[in-house]
N, CA, C and O atoms as a GROMACS GRO file, in nm:
protein
  312
    1MET      N    1   0.602   1.676   1.457
    1MET     CA    2   0.717   1.588   1.457
    1MET      C    3   0.825   1.654   1.542
    1MET      O    4   0.855   1.772   1.523
    2ASN      N    5   0.884   1.579   1.635
    2ASN     CA    6   0.986   1.641   1.719
    2ASN      C    7   1.117   1.655   1.641
    2ASN      O    8   1.134   1.595   1.535
    3ALA      N    9   1.208   1.734   1.694
    3ALA     CA   10   1.332   1.768   1.623
    3ALA      C   11   1.417   1.645   1.590
    3ALA      O   12   1.472   1.636   1.481
    4THR      N   13   1.426   1.551   1.684
    4THR     CA   14   1.507   1.431   1.660
    4THR      C   15   1.448   1.349   1.546
    4THR      O   16   1.521   1.304   1.458
    5LEU      N   17   1.318   1.330   1.548
    5LEU     CA   18   1.252   1.253   1.444
    5LEU      C   19   1.265   1.323   1.309
    5LEU      O   20   1.286   1.258   1.207
    6GLU      N   21   1.252   1.454   1.309
    6GLU     CA   22   1.264   1.530   1.185
    6GLU      C   23   1.406   1.518   1.128
    6GLU      O   24   1.422   1.499   1.007
    7ALA      N   25   1.508   1.529   1.213
    7ALA     CA   26   1.647   1.517   1.168
    7ALA      C   27   1.674   1.377   1.114
    7ALA      O   28   1.740   1.361   1.012
    8LEU      N   29   1.623   1.276   1.184
    8LEU     CA   30   1.641   1.138   1.140
    8LEU      C   31   1.571   1.115   1.006
    8LEU      O   32   1.626   1.048   0.918
    9SER      N   33   1.452   1.170   0.991
    9SER     CA   34   1.378   1.156   0.866
    9SER      C   35   1.455   1.217   0.749
    9SER      O   36   1.460   1.159   0.640
   10CYS      N   37   1.515   1.331   0.771
   10CYS     CA   38   1.594   1.396   0.666
   10CYS      C   39   1.710   1.307   0.623
   10CYS      O   40   1.741   1.297   0.504
   11GLN      N   41   1.774   1.243   0.719
   11GLN     CA   42   1.886   1.154   0.687
   11GLN      C   43   1.836   1.031   0.612
   11GLN      O   44   1.901   0.986   0.517
   12VAL      N   45   1.723   0.976   0.654
   12VAL     CA   46   1.669   0.857   0.590
   12VAL      C   47   1.634   0.885   0.444
   12VAL      O   48   1.657   0.799   0.358
   13PHE      N   49   1.581   1.001   0.415
   13PHE     CA   50   1.542   1.034   0.278
   13PHE      C   51   1.663   1.043   0.185
   13PHE      O   52   1.647   1.037   0.063
   14LEU      N   53   1.781   1.056   0.240
   14LEU     CA   54   1.902   1.062   0.159
   14LEU      C   55   1.957   0.924   0.125
   14LEU      O   56   2.046   0.911   0.042
   15LEU      N   57   1.904   0.820   0.190
   15LEU     CA   58   1.952   0.684   0.165
   15LEU      C   59   1.912   0.636   0.026
   15LEU      O   60   1.812   0.682  -0.030
   16PRO      N   61   1.989   0.542  -0.029
   16PRO     CA   62   1.948   0.480  -0.156
   16PRO      C   63   1.820   0.399  -0.135
   16PRO      O   64   1.792   0.356  -0.023
   17PRO      N   65   1.742   0.379  -0.240
   17PRO     CA   66   1.613   0.310  -0.226
   17PRO      C   67   1.623   0.173  -0.158
   17PRO      O   68   1.537   0.140  -0.076
   18GLU      N   69   1.724   0.095  -0.188
   18GLU     CA   70   1.735  -0.038  -0.128
   18GLU      C   71   1.752  -0.029   0.024
   18GLU      O   72   1.694  -0.108   0.099
   19GLN      N   73   1.832   0.067   0.069
   19GLN     CA   74   1.852   0.084   0.213
   19GLN      C   75   1.726   0.138   0.281
   19GLN      O   76   1.696   0.103   0.395
   20LYS      N   77   1.652   0.223   0.210
   20LYS     CA   78   1.524   0.271   0.265
   20LYS      C   79   1.429   0.153   0.286
   20LYS      O   80   1.360   0.145   0.387
   21MET      N   81   1.426   0.062   0.188
   21MET     CA   82   1.338  -0.055   0.198
   21MET      C   83   1.380  -0.143   0.314
   21MET      O   84   1.295  -0.190   0.390
   22GLN      N   85   1.509  -0.166   0.331
   22GLN     CA   86   1.558  -0.246   0.442
   22GLN      C   87   1.519  -0.183   0.575
   22GLN      O   88   1.476  -0.253   0.667
   23LEU      N   89   1.533  -0.053   0.586
   23LEU     CA   90   1.498   0.017   0.708
   23LEU      C   91   1.348   0.010   0.733
   23LEU      O   92   1.304  -0.014   0.846
   24ALA      N   93   1.269   0.030   0.630
   24ALA     CA   94   1.124   0.024   0.645
   24ALA      C   95   1.080  -0.114   0.693
   24ALA      O   96   0.995  -0.125   0.781
   25LEU      N   97   1.137  -0.218   0.636
   25LEU     CA   98   1.101  -0.354   0.678
   25LEU      C   99   1.142  -0.379   0.821
   25LEU      O  100   1.067  -0.439   0.898
   26ALA      N  101   1.262  -0.334   0.860
   26ALA     CA  102   1.308  -0.352   0.997
   26ALA      C  103   1.217  -0.279   1.094
   26ALA      O  104   1.185  -0.332   1.201
   27LEU      N  105   1.175  -0.158   1.059
   27LEU     CA  106   1.085  -0.082   1.146
   27LEU      C  107   0.949  -0.151   1.159
   27LEU      O  108   0.894  -0.160   1.269
   28MET      N  109   0.896  -0.200   1.048
   28MET     CA  110   0.768  -0.268   1.052
   28MET      C  111   0.775  -0.394   1.137
   28MET      O  112   0.682  -0.424   1.213
   29GLU      N  113   0.885  -0.468   1.124
   29GLU     CA  114   0.900  -0.591   1.203
   29GLU      C  115   0.917  -0.561   1.351
   29GLU      O  116   0.887  -0.645   1.436
   30SER      N  117   0.967  -0.442   1.382
   30SER     CA  118   0.991  -0.408   1.522
   30SER      C  119   0.864  -0.368   1.597
   30SER      O  120   0.863  -0.360   1.720
   31ILE      N  121   0.758  -0.343   1.523
   31ILE     CA  122   0.633  -0.302   1.585
   31ILE      C  123   0.555  -0.426   1.623
   31ILE      O  124   0.518  -0.507   1.538
   32GLU      N  125   0.529  -0.440   1.751
   32GLU     CA  126   0.454  -0.556   1.799
   32GLU      C  127   0.306  -0.531   1.776
   32GLU      O  128   0.255  -0.421   1.798
   33THR      N  129   0.238  -0.634   1.730
   33THR     CA  130   0.094  -0.625   1.712
   33THR      C  131   0.027  -0.736   1.791
   33THR      O  132   0.091  -0.836   1.826
   34ASP      N  133  -0.099  -0.719   1.819
   34ASP     CA  134  -0.176  -0.822   1.890
   34ASP      C  135  -0.221  -0.932   1.795
   34ASP      O  136  -0.261  -1.040   1.838
   35SER      N  137  -0.216  -0.904   1.666
   35SER     CA  138  -0.267  -0.998   1.568
   35SER      C  139  -0.155  -1.089   1.516
   35SER      O  140  -0.047  -1.042   1.479
   36PRO      N  141  -0.181  -1.219   1.515
   36PRO     CA  142  -0.082  -1.311   1.460
   36PRO      C  143  -0.088  -1.318   1.308
   36PRO      O  144  -0.010  -1.392   1.247
   37VAL      N  145  -0.180  -1.244   1.247
   37VAL     CA  146  -0.197  -1.247   1.102
   37VAL      C  147  -0.085  -1.166   1.035
   37VAL      O  148  -0.057  -1.053   1.073
   38THR      N  149  -0.021  -1.228   0.936
   38THR     CA  150   0.084  -1.158   0.863
   38THR      C  151   0.021  -1.072   0.754
   38THR      O  152  -0.097  -1.085   0.722
   39ALA      N  153   0.101  -0.984   0.698
   39ALA     CA  154   0.052  -0.898   0.591
   39ALA      C  155   0.008  -0.983   0.472
   39ALA      O  156  -0.094  -0.955   0.408
   40GLY      N  157   0.085  -1.086   0.442
   40GLY     CA  158   0.050  -1.175   0.331
   40GLY      C  159  -0.084  -1.243   0.353
   40GLY      O  160  -0.164  -1.254   0.260
   41GLU      N  161  -0.107  -1.288   0.474
   41GLU     CA  162  -0.235  -1.353   0.506
   41GLU      C  163  -0.350  -1.253   0.497
   41GLU      O  164  -0.459  -1.287   0.450
   42ALA      N  165  -0.326  -1.132   0.543
   42ALA     CA  166  -0.430  -1.030   0.536
   42ALA      C  167  -0.464  -0.996   0.390
   42ALA      O  168  -0.581  -0.981   0.356
   43TRP      N  169  -0.361  -0.986   0.305
   43TRP     CA  170  -0.386  -0.958   0.163
   43TRP      C  171  -0.461  -1.073   0.097
   43TRP      O  172  -0.551  -1.051   0.017
   44THR      N  173  -0.422  -1.197   0.131
   44THR     CA  174  -0.492  -1.313   0.074
   44THR      C  175  -0.639  -1.310   0.113
   44THR      O  176  -0.726  -1.334   0.028
   45ALA      N  177  -0.668  -1.282   0.238
   45ALA     CA  178  -0.807  -1.274   0.284
   45ALA      C  179  -0.882  -1.164   0.210
   45ALA      O  180  -0.996  -1.182   0.170
   46GLU      N  181  -0.817  -1.049   0.192
   46GLU     CA  182  -0.881  -0.937   0.122
   46GLU      C  183  -0.909  -0.972  -0.024
   46GLU      O  184  -1.016  -0.941  -0.076
   47ILE      N  185  -0.814  -1.036  -0.089
   47ILE     CA  186  -0.833  -1.076  -0.229
   47ILE      C  187  -0.948  -1.174  -0.242
   47ILE      O  188  -1.034  -1.160  -0.329
   48LEU      N  189  -0.951  -1.275  -0.155
   48LEU     CA  190  -1.060  -1.372  -0.158
   48LEU      C  191  -1.195  -1.306  -0.134
   48LEU      O  192  -1.294  -1.341  -0.197
   49HIS      N  193  -1.199  -1.209  -0.042
   49HIS     CA  194  -1.322  -1.136  -0.013
   49HIS      C  195  -1.367  -1.058  -0.138
   49HIS      O  196  -1.486  -1.057  -0.170
   50ARG      N  197  -1.274  -0.994  -0.205
   50ARG     CA  198  -1.309  -0.916  -0.325
   50ARG      C  199  -1.357  -1.007  -0.438
   50ARG      O  200  -1.452  -0.973  -0.509
   51ILE      N  201  -1.292  -1.122  -0.454
   51ILE     CA  202  -1.336  -1.216  -0.558
   51ILE      C  203  -1.477  -1.266  -0.527
   51ILE      O  204  -1.561  -1.275  -0.617
   52GLU      N  205  -1.502  -1.297  -0.401
   52GLU     CA  206  -1.636  -1.342  -0.360
   52GLU      C  207  -1.740  -1.234  -0.388
   52GLU      O  208  -1.848  -1.265  -0.438
   53ASP      N  209  -1.709  -1.109  -0.356
   53ASP     CA  210  -1.802  -0.998  -0.383
   53ASP      C  211  -1.830  -0.986  -0.532
   53ASP      O  212  -1.944  -0.965  -0.573
   54TYR      N  213  -1.727  -1.000  -0.614
   54TYR     CA  214  -1.744  -0.988  -0.760
   54TYR      C  215  -1.826  -1.106  -0.813
   54TYR      O  216  -1.922  -1.087  -0.887
   55ASP      N  217  -1.787  -1.228  -0.772
   55ASP     CA  218  -1.857  -1.347  -0.821
   55ASP      C  219  -2.003  -1.351  -0.780
   55ASP      O  220  -2.087  -1.403  -0.854
   56SER      N  221  -2.035  -1.296  -0.664
   56SER     CA  222  -2.173  -1.297  -0.616
   56SER      C  223  -2.258  -1.186  -0.677
   56SER      O  224  -2.380  -1.187  -0.666
   57GLY      N  225  -2.193  -1.090  -0.743
   57GLY     CA  226  -2.266  -0.979  -0.803
   57GLY      C  227  -2.282  -0.860  -0.711
   57GLY      O  228  -2.343  -0.760  -0.750
   58ARG      N  229  -2.229  -0.868  -0.589
   58ARG     CA  230  -2.238  -0.754  -0.496
   58ARG      C  231  -2.157  -0.635  -0.547
   58ARG      O  232  -2.185  -0.520  -0.512
   59VAL      N  233  -2.056  -0.664  -0.628
   59VAL     CA  234  -1.969  -0.560  -0.684
   59VAL      C  235  -1.961  -0.583  -0.835
   59VAL      O  236  -1.950  -0.697  -0.881
   60GLN      N  237  -1.968  -0.476  -0.910
   60GLN     CA  238  -1.958  -0.487  -1.055
   60GLN      C  239  -1.824  -0.429  -1.101
   60GLN      O  240  -1.776  -0.330  -1.047
   61GLY      N  241  -1.768  -0.493  -1.201
   61GLY     CA  242  -1.642  -0.445  -1.256
   61GLY      C  243  -1.662  -0.320  -1.340
   61GLY      O  244  -1.773  -0.290  -1.384
   62ILE      N  245  -1.554  -0.249  -1.361
   62ILE     CA  246  -1.554  -0.130  -1.447
   62ILE      C  247  -1.463  -0.159  -1.564
   62ILE      O  248  -1.348  -0.198  -1.544
   63PRO      N  249  -1.512  -0.142  -1.688
   63PRO     CA  250  -1.427  -0.168  -1.804
   63PRO      C  251  -1.300  -0.083  -1.801
   63PRO      O  252  -1.303   0.033  -1.760
   64ALA      N  253  -1.191  -0.141  -1.844
   64ALA     CA  254  -1.062  -0.070  -1.844
   64ALA      C  255  -1.071   0.060  -1.922
   64ALA      O  256  -1.011   0.160  -1.882
   65SER      N  257  -1.146   0.061  -2.033
   65SER     CA  258  -1.157   0.183  -2.113
   65SER      C  259  -1.216   0.297  -2.031
   65SER      O  260  -1.175   0.413  -2.045
   66GLU      N  261  -1.313   0.265  -1.945
   66GLU     CA  262  -1.375   0.367  -1.859
   66GLU      C  263  -1.276   0.415  -1.753
   66GLU      O  264  -1.267   0.534  -1.726
   67VAL      N  265  -1.203   0.322  -1.695
   67VAL     CA  266  -1.103   0.358  -1.593
   67VAL      C  267  -0.999   0.452  -1.653
   67VAL      O  268  -0.965   0.554  -1.593
   68PHE      N  269  -0.948   0.417  -1.772
   68PHE     CA  270  -0.845   0.500  -1.835
   68PHE      C  271  -0.901   0.634  -1.879
   68PHE      O  272  -0.829   0.734  -1.875
   69ARG      N  273  -1.028   0.640  -1.922
   69ARG     CA  274  -1.090   0.767  -1.959
   69ARG      C  275  -1.096   0.860  -1.838
   69ARG      O  276  -1.062   0.978  -1.847
   70LYS      N  277  -1.138   0.805  -1.723
   70LYS     CA  278  -1.145   0.885  -1.601
   70LYS      C  279  -1.007   0.928  -1.555
   70LYS      O  280  -0.988   1.040  -1.507
   71LEU      N  281  -0.910   0.839  -1.571
   71LEU     CA  282  -0.773   0.874  -1.533
   71LEU      C  283  -0.721   0.990  -1.619
   71LEU      O  284  -0.654   1.080  -1.568
   72ARG      N  285  -0.752   0.987  -1.748
   72ARG     CA  286  -0.708   1.099  -1.835
   72ARG      C  287  -0.774   1.230  -1.796
   72ARG      O  288  -0.714   1.336  -1.811
   73GLU      N  289  -0.898   1.224  -1.745
   73GLU     CA  290  -0.965   1.345  -1.697
   73GLU      C  291  -0.896   1.401  -1.574
   73GLU      O  292  -0.880   1.522  -1.559
   74ILE      N  293  -0.856   1.310  -1.485
   74ILE     CA  294  -0.794   1.350  -1.359
   74ILE      C  295  -0.651   1.398  -1.380
   74ILE      O  296  -0.609   1.499  -1.322
   75ALA      N  297  -0.576   1.326  -1.461
   75ALA     CA  298  -0.433   1.356  -1.482
   75ALA      C  299  -0.404   1.357  -1.632
   75ALA      O  300  -0.340   1.264  -1.682
   76PRO      N  301  -0.448   1.459  -1.704
   76PRO     CA  302  -0.432   1.461  -1.850
   76PRO      C  303  -0.288   1.466  -1.898
   76PRO      O  304  -0.260   1.428  -2.012
   77ASP      N  305  -0.197   1.511  -1.816
   77ASP     CA  306  -0.056   1.524  -1.859
   77ASP      C  307   0.023   1.395  -1.841
   77ASP      O  308   0.142   1.391  -1.873
   78ARG      N  309  -0.037   1.292  -1.791
   78ARG     CA  310   0.037   1.169  -1.761
   78ARG      C  311   0.017   1.064  -1.864
   78ARG      O  312   0.072   0.955  -1.854
   0.00000   0.00000   0.00000
């Protein structure tokens, strides 16, 4: 990271959360992409794909009790 970017980053981290969010959104909007697909559209497509995988049996669900058991193994203090 160059010195200017590092100094700017330090200043940004001092901003209140709402201003950080505004800046992050402005930066994301300023980046031109070749794709006309919005983030919302991409998430919708991903969700539909995951539902299709689950409904077809290509993916199996994991019971919440198992997920939480594994989480306690990974992060017992949380």
